[in-house]
N, C-alpha and C positions, 0 to 999 in steps of 0.2 A: 634107757639104762646106763647112770650112772657112772662116768670115767674113771679110775682108780686116781692115775696120779698124770703127770703133766708135765710140760720141757713147754715157756709160755715166752715171748719179747715183749715190751714192754718198749712200748713209741710217744715220748716226748716231743712238745711242742715246738721244743730247736729241731728235731730230726735224729737225737742220741733216743742210744737204748738201751732196755735194764734185757739180761737173759735168765731165768728164774724157774724152777721147777717149785710143783705144790704136791709136796707129800704127805698133804694134811692125813691123818683119821678117820674119814670117812668121807675119800676125796677128790676128783678139784669142787673147789670153790670157788664159783661164779666171783664173791667181790672180793680173798685173796691178793693182794697187788707186789705181795714178796718182799721182802726184808731190805730195801735200798735205800743208801741213807740221805734219807732227808735233806738235812743240810749239807750234802755235797751235791741236790742237786737246786734244790732251791737255789744255791752260789747263777746257779749260768738267767733262769729269771728276776724280770725285775718284780715290784709289787705289784705296778700292775700287769703286770703279764699273770702273776697269782690269784688277781682275781676271776679270773675268769679260766680257767686250766684242764686241757682235756687230754685222755692219754688213753693208749686205744694200746687195746689185747689180744694180741692175738697168740693161740695154739700151734707149738710149735709142734708136740710133736705125744702120745695120749698112749700108755699101754698100763698093763694092770701086774706090770711089775717094773717096782720100786728102787731095786738095783742100779735096773737095766736105767729107768731117768733118769739117777744117781751121778751114775757114768757118763750121761748123754748128755744131761747136762753143762759137763764142761768141756766136752769139743763143740757143743753148738756157740758161746760165751767165744773160743779160740776160733772156731769161723764162720762171724757175723764179729769179730773184731772188737763187740762190743769191753773189753778189759783195754780196749786206746782210750785214753779220753775224752781224748777230740773223734772221738766215733759208738760213745758206752761212758754204763755208770756202774759197770763190775769195776771189783775192784779186785777179783781173787783172781790169778790164773796170770798170772805179770808174764808178761815175755822174760826170754834170758837175751842180756845182753853178752 
């Protein structure tokens, strides 16, 4: 059975995370790892570290409801604080000062 839409968490070798959603046309894709900013992430690693690099992908929520997944993505970003540069790589949902 195919999963239509998902929210996932990526964990990078330094422990920082990125939360994203996959709402592609044909459902969840195993090879989709989001639209995180490559240059932003790469700054945290040396060239040597980038030669052997593992990212873990965990599914946090699966649903046939595209609108629910879109809404919940922001909630997960805030809950997991992946928008805090010391914790994660999400650039959206900035905390208000």
